[in-house]
C-alpha positions as CSV (number, residue, x, y, z in Angstrom):
1,M,232.3,213.3,165.8
2,R,229.2,215.0,164.6
3,S,229.9,215.1,160.8
4,Y,230.9,211.5,160.7
5,S,227.9,210.5,162.8
6,T,225.5,212.2,160.5
7,R,227.1,210.6,157.5
8,I,226.3,207.2,159.0
9,G,222.6,207.7,158.6
10,R,222.9,208.8,155.0
11,L,225.2,205.9,154.1
12,L,222.8,203.4,155.6
13,L,219.8,205.0,153.8
14,G,221.8,204.9,150.6
15,L,222.6,201.3,151.2
16,C,218.9,200.5,151.6
17,W,218.1,202.1,148.2
18,L,221.1,200.3,146.5
19,C,219.7,197.1,147.8
20,G,216.2,197.9,146.5
21,F,214.5,198.5,149.9
22,A,213.0,201.5,151.7
23,L,213.2,201.0,155.4
24,L,211.3,204.1,156.2
25,G,208.1,203.0,154.4
26,G,206.6,206.1,152.8
27,C,208.3,209.4,152.1
28,P,206.7,212.1,154.2
29,W,208.4,214.9,152.3
30,A,206.5,213.8,149.1
31,R,203.1,214.8,150.5
32,A,201.3,217.2,148.3
33,D,198.8,218.6,150.9
34,A,199.2,222.1,152.1
35,R,199.9,221.1,155.7
36,G,202.6,218.8,154.5
37,Q,204.2,221.5,152.4
38,H,204.0,223.9,155.4
39,A,205.7,221.4,157.6
40,Q,208.4,220.8,155.0
41,G,209.0,224.5,154.8
42,S,209.3,224.8,158.5
43,T,211.8,221.9,158.6
44,V,213.9,223.5,155.9
45,E,214.0,226.8,157.7
46,A,214.9,225.1,161.0
47,D,217.6,223.1,159.2
48,A,219.0,226.3,157.6
49,L,219.2,228.0,161.0
50,M,220.8,225.0,162.6
51,R,223.4,224.9,159.8
52,Q,224.2,228.5,160.2
53,M,224.7,228.1,164.0
54,Q,227.0,225.2,163.3
55,E,228.9,227.3,160.8
56,I,229.3,230.2,163.3
57,A,230.8,227.7,165.8
58,C,233.2,226.4,163.1
59,L,234.2,229.9,162.0
60,Q,234.9,231.0,165.6
61,L,237.6,228.3,165.6
62,I,239.0,229.1,162.1
63,T,239.0,232.8,161.5
64,P,241.3,233.7,164.4
65,L,244.1,231.9,162.5
66,H,243.8,234.5,159.7
67,L,244.4,231.7,157.1
68,T,245.6,233.0,153.8
69,D,243.7,232.3,150.5
70,A,246.5,229.8,149.5
71,Q,246.3,228.0,152.9
72,L,242.5,227.7,152.6
73,T,242.8,226.3,149.1
74,K,245.3,223.7,150.2
75,I,243.2,222.7,153.3
76,E,240.1,222.4,151.1
77,A,242.0,220.0,148.8
78,I,243.1,217.9,151.8
79,L,239.6,217.8,153.3
80,E,237.9,216.9,149.9
81,E,240.2,213.9,149.5
82,T,239.8,212.9,153.2
83,I,236.0,213.1,153.0
84,K,235.8,211.3,149.7
85,D,238.0,208.4,151.1
86,Y,236.0,208.4,154.4
87,D,232.7,208.1,152.6
88,K,234.1,205.2,150.5
89,Q,235.4,203.4,153.6
90,M,232.2,203.9,155.6
91,K,230.0,202.7,152.7
92,A,232.0,199.5,152.6
93,V,231.7,199.2,156.4
94,A,228.0,199.7,156.3
95,A,227.5,197.2,153.5
96,K,229.6,194.6,155.4
97,Y,227.3,194.7,158.4
98,F,223.9,195.7,157.0
99,A,223.6,194.3,153.5
100,D,222.2,191.0,154.8
101,L,220.1,192.7,157.5
102,V,218.3,195.1,155.2
103,P,215.9,192.6,153.5
104,K,215.1,191.1,157.0
105,I,214.2,194.5,158.3
106,E,212.1,195.3,155.2
107,A,210.3,192.0,155.6
108,A,209.7,192.7,159.3
109,H,208.3,196.1,158.4
110,Q,205.9,194.7,155.9
111,A,204.8,192.1,158.5
112,A,204.3,194.8,161.1
113,L,201.9,196.5,158.8
114,L,199.8,193.4,159.1
115,G,200.0,193.3,162.8
116,K,202.7,190.7,163.1
117,Q,205.6,190.8,165.5
118,P,209.2,191.1,164.2
119,P,211.7,188.2,164.9
120,D,212.8,188.2,168.5
121,D,216.4,188.7,167.6
122,L,215.9,191.5,165.0
123,Q,216.6,194.4,167.3
124,Q,219.6,192.7,168.8
125,K,221.0,192.0,165.3
126,F,220.4,195.7,164.3
127,D,222.1,196.9,167.5
128,D,225.1,194.6,167.0
129,A,225.5,195.7,163.4
130,L,225.3,199.4,164.3
131,N,227.7,199.0,167.1
132,A,230.2,197.2,164.8
133,V,229.8,200.1,162.3
134,L,230.4,202.7,164.9
135,K,233.4,200.8,166.3
136,E,235.1,200.7,162.9
137,R,234.1,204.3,162.3
138,D,236.0,205.4,165.4
139,V,239.1,203.6,164.1
140,I,238.8,205.4,160.8
141,N,238.1,208.7,162.5
142,N,241.3,208.5,164.6
143,K,243.4,207.7,161.5
144,N,241.9,210.6,159.6
145,I,242.4,213.1,162.4
146,A,246.1,212.1,162.6
147,A,246.5,212.2,158.8
148,V,244.8,215.6,158.4
149,S,246.7,217.0,161.3
150,N,250.0,215.9,159.7
151,S,249.0,217.4,156.4
152,V,247.6,220.7,157.7
153,R,250.3,221.5,160.3
154,P,253.1,222.1,157.7
155,L,250.8,224.6,156.0
156,L,250.5,226.8,159.1
157,T,252.9,229.3,160.7
158,D,254.0,228.8,164.3
159,D,251.7,231.6,165.4
160,Q,248.7,229.9,163.7
161,I,249.5,226.6,165.3
162,R,249.7,228.3,168.8
163,T,246.4,230.0,168.1
164,A,244.8,226.7,167.1
165,V,246.0,225.1,170.3
166,K,244.7,228.0,172.4
167,L,241.3,227.8,170.7
168,A,241.2,224.0,171.3
169,H,241.3,224.8,175.0
170,T,238.0,226.7,174.7
171,I,236.1,223.8,173.1
172,P,233.1,222.8,175.4
173,G,233.7,219.6,177.2
174,F,237.5,219.7,176.8
175,N,238.5,223.0,178.6
176,K,239.4,221.1,181.8
177,Q,241.3,218.3,180.1
178,Q,245.1,217.9,180.2
179,G,247.1,217.2,177.1
180,T,250.1,218.0,174.9
181,D,250.1,220.7,172.3
182,A,250.0,218.0,169.6
183,Q,246.9,216.5,171.2
184,W,245.2,219.9,171.4
185,F,246.1,220.6,167.8
186,N,244.5,217.3,166.8
187,L,241.4,218.3,168.7
188,W,241.3,221.6,166.9
189,V,241.6,219.8,163.5
190,A,238.8,217.3,164.5
191,T,236.5,220.1,165.7
192,A,237.2,222.9,163.3
193,L,237.9,220.9,160.1
194,L,236.3,217.5,160.5
195,D,233.3,217.9,162.7
196,Y,231.1,219.7,160.2
197,D,230.0,217.9,157.1
198,R,229.8,221.0,154.9
199,I,233.3,222.3,155.9
200,V,234.6,222.5,152.4
201,P,231.8,224.7,151.1
202,L,232.1,226.8,154.2
203,L,235.8,227.4,153.6
204,K,235.1,228.4,150.0
205,E,232.4,230.8,151.3
206,L,235.0,232.2,153.7
207,Q,237.4,232.8,150.8
208,K,234.6,234.6,148.9
209,A,233.7,236.7,151.9
210,Q,237.3,237.7,152.5
211,A,237.8,238.6,148.9
212,A,234.6,240.7,148.8
213,A,235.5,242.5,151.9
214,G,239.1,243.1,150.7
215,T,240.4,241.2,153.7
216,T,242.0,238.3,151.9
217,N,245.2,237.3,153.7
218,T,248.3,236.7,151.7
219,G,251.5,235.0,152.6
220,K,252.3,231.3,153.4
């Protein structure tokens, strides 16, 4: 899942800093030259456009349900707790497999600056650690999808659930798959609510936009 995958990188980088190491060497975004600033600006703009495109895709799966303000607030609370717990679990998983490897990679990086070769088994150890993290991540993901689905479903009307299932059939890569309505609903939850790492701010923005436009839905 995209949001969980992107969090892996941030968690590993955070782990490096917690251990007192910087795997990436220098910080390219800290350059003060004009060309560096221009490149940074271009990257920020590109990131903003990419984020907006991701949010458009999310909203296309969410807005057809016509969620009420109360429903959105409850879903946000569920997701906030889920994301908080997920990040805590993944930080522990990353530490379990990478804490001992971080200083070895830093030492190899410093040696590489002097023209020395890294240990023969360093790449394999890194790959093994990363694969172990991703394997545990998949287990956590599946549990979270089921938990969020079980929490969100009672908040929705039957029509909203049917809409979610129908929308899930349109998700690229899955439109030719077979499954039960429950499985399709889980896919909708995973894609619409858990795939994007800024989903909670996006839902809050949706609430504000609906209120400003006078289209806030009331009801369940």
